[in-house]
C-alpha positions in Angstrom: 110.3 110.6 83.8 108.2 112.0 86.8 108.2 109.9 90.0 105.1 108.0 90.6 103.2 108.8 93.7 101.9 106.2 95.9 98.6 107.1 97.4 96.6 105.2 100.1 93.5 104.8 97.9 95.2 102.1 96.1 94.9 100.2 99.4 91.2 100.6 100.1 90.0 97.4 98.2 92.0 94.9 100.2 92.7 97.1 103.4 88.8 97.3 104.3 88.2 93.7 103.7 91.2 92.6 105.7 90.5 94.8 108.6 86.8 94.0 108.8 87.9 90.1 108.6 90.5 90.4 111.2 88.6 92.6 113.5 85.5 90.3 113.4 87.6 87.3 113.8 88.9 88.5 117.0 85.9 89.9 118.3 83.4 87.3 117.4 85.7 84.2 118.5 86.8 85.9 121.8 83.0 86.8 122.5 82.0 83.2 121.7 84.8 81.7 123.9 84.0 84.0 126.8 80.2 83.5 126.4 80.5 79.6 126.5 83.1 79.8 129.3 80.6 81.8 131.2 78.0 79.4 130.9 80.3 76.7 132.6 81.2 74.5 129.6 84.2 72.2 129.7 87.5 73.3 128.3 87.2 71.0 125.4 83.8 72.2 124.7 85.0 75.8 124.8 87.7 74.9 122.2 85.4 73.1 120.0 82.8 76.0 119.9 85.8 78.4 119.2 87.1 76.2 116.2 83.5 75.8 114.9 83.1 79.7 115.2 86.4 80.1 113.3 85.3 77.9 110.4 81.9 79.2 110.2 82.9 82.8 110.4 85.6 82.4 107.8 83.3 81.0 105.3 80.5 83.6 106.2 83.1 86.5 105.8 84.3 85.1 102.2 80.7 84.4 101.0 79.4 87.9 102.4 82.2 89.8 100.7 82.2 87.8 97.4 78.4 88.5 97.0 78.5 92.2 98.2 81.4 92.9 95.9 80.0 90.9 93.1 76.8 93.2 93.2 79.1 96.2 92.7 81.2 94.4 90.0 77.7 93.8 88.3 76.4 97.4 88.6 79.9 98.4 87.0 79.6 96.1 84.1 76.0 97.3 83.4 77.0 100.8 83.6 79.9 100.2 81.1 77.6 98.4 78.8 75.4 101.3 78.8 78.4 103.7 78.1 79.4 101.1 75.3 76.0 101.3 73.7 75.9 105.1 73.9 79.3 105.5 72.1 78.2 103.3 69.3 74.6 105.0 68.9 75.7 108.7 69.3 79.4 109.3 69.7 79.0 113.0 69.3 76.8 113.2 72.2 79.1 111.2 74.3 81.8 113.5 73.3 80.0 116.6 74.4 79.0 114.8 77.6 82.6 114.2 78.4 83.8 117.6 77.4 80.9 119.2 79.6 82.5 117.3 82.6 85.9 118.9 82.1 84.3 122.3 81.7 82.7 121.7 85.0 86.0 120.9 86.6 87.5 124.3 85.2 88.6 124.0 81.7 87.6 126.4 79.1 85.3 125.1 76.2 87.9 124.6 73.7 90.4 122.9 75.8 87.6 120.7 77.1 86.8 119.8 73.7 90.4 119.2 72.8 90.8 117.0 75.9 87.8 115.1 75.2 88.9 114.5 71.4 92.3 113.1 72.6 91.1 110.8 75.4 88.4 109.5 73.2 90.6 108.8 70.4 93.0 107.0 73.0 90.2 104.9 74.8 86.7 106.3 74.6 85.3 103.8 77.1 88.0 104.2 79.5 87.7 107.9 79.5 83.9 107.6 80.3 84.5 104.9 82.8 86.9 107.1 84.8 85.4 110.6 84.3 81.8 110.0 84.1 81.2 106.9 86.2 84.1 107.1 88.5 85.3 103.5 87.6 89.2 103.1 87.7 91.6 100.3 87.6 92.6 101.1 91.1 89.1 101.3 92.7 86.9 98.7 90.6 85.5 96.0 92.4 87.4 92.5 92.9 85.1 90.0 94.5 87.7 87.2 94.8 90.3 89.5 96.2 87.8 90.9 98.8 86.6 87.4 99.6 89.9 85.9 100.0 91.3 88.9 102.2 88.2 88.5 104.5 88.5 85.0 105.1 92.4 84.8 105.5 92.2 87.8 107.9 89.3 86.4 109.8 91.0 83.0 110.5 94.3 85.0 111.5 92.2 87.3 113.8 90.2 84.2 115.2 93.3 82.2 115.9 94.6 84.8 118.5 92.0 84.1 121.1 91.8 80.5 120.3 95.5 80.2 121.2 94.9 82.0 124.3 92.1 79.7 125.1 94.2 76.5 124.6 96.9 77.8 126.8 95.1 79.7 129.5 94.9 78.2 133.1 91.1 77.7 134.1 91.3 80.1 136.9 92.6 83.0 134.5 90.7 82.0 131.3 88.9 85.3 131.0 92.0 87.2 131.8 94.0 85.4 129.2 91.3 85.3 126.4 90.0 88.9 127.1 93.3 90.4 127.7 94.9 88.9 124.5 92.1 89.8 122.3 91.8 93.4 123.4 95.7 93.7 122.9 95.6 92.3 119.3 92.4 94.5 118.6 94.3 97.6 119.6 97.5 96.6 117.6 95.0 95.9 114.6 93.2 99.2 115.0 96.6 101.1 115.3 98.0 99.2 112.2 94.9 99.9 110.2 94.9 103.6 111.0 98.7 103.8 110.1 98.2 102.1 106.7 95.2 104.2 106.0 96.8 107.6 107.1 94.7 108.1 110.2 95.5 108.8 113.7 96.9 105.6 115.4 95.3 106.4 118.8 91.9 107.0 117.3 92.1 103.7 115.2 93.0 101.6 118.5 90.5 103.3 120.7 87.4 102.8 118.4 88.1 98.9 118.2 88.9 98.6 121.7 85.6 100.1 122.7 83.4 98.0 120.4 85.4 94.9 121.1 85.0 95.3 124.9 81.5 95.9 124.5 80.8 92.8 122.5 82.8 90.4 124.8 80.9 92.0 128.0 77.6 91.5 126.5 78.4 88.0 125.3 79.9 87.1 128.7 76.9 88.3 130.5 74.6 86.3 128.2 76.5 83.2 128.7 76.4 83.7 132.6 72.8 84.1 132.4 72.2 81.1 130.2 74.5 79.2 132.6 72.6 80.3 135.6 69.2 79.6 134.0 70.5 76.3 133.0 
């Protein structure tokens, strides 16, 4: 029996949601903590703001992913229903349509018809879903999986700057929170790139740039608000 290859596309569903959630958890929570600290809030006030941001962010990430991926799932179901109706109404047309797809991919007419015959005899709807619509078991929308992955990864990411904030000496608050957050961001970017098959250095650099920018802007906004207040 041939060895089954493991491809990275099998990870795209959960990997995208998990990386987005963790990255957002770190950046948004660290930025919130630094902004509130720059406005001269008390230590307990900073931590309360951070915990509130963690809870709100996790729920928002889960809801956003669920709604977004559910919309994709709705579209997939509508397309499958259309194909199911087409097969029931005119199977010969659907057969010709499938065979034409295989011809366009390089098969000759006779072989394309034979392949369409066999695939439609085995699973007509599955053949059209995969080869006409691009819907497969590996890549199909999974709203609950995406929502859970986003929420769990957001909480995990947000916990990092919160721990640093809880342990940081007041005089080194910015260094502890900013430093730990950027370190974890770099590790996350590198890990995501490694799992996805991209260059580790590029993955780390791109999250560091955006993370640094977000924290700097929020800290400046907090300092301005504190000065005005």
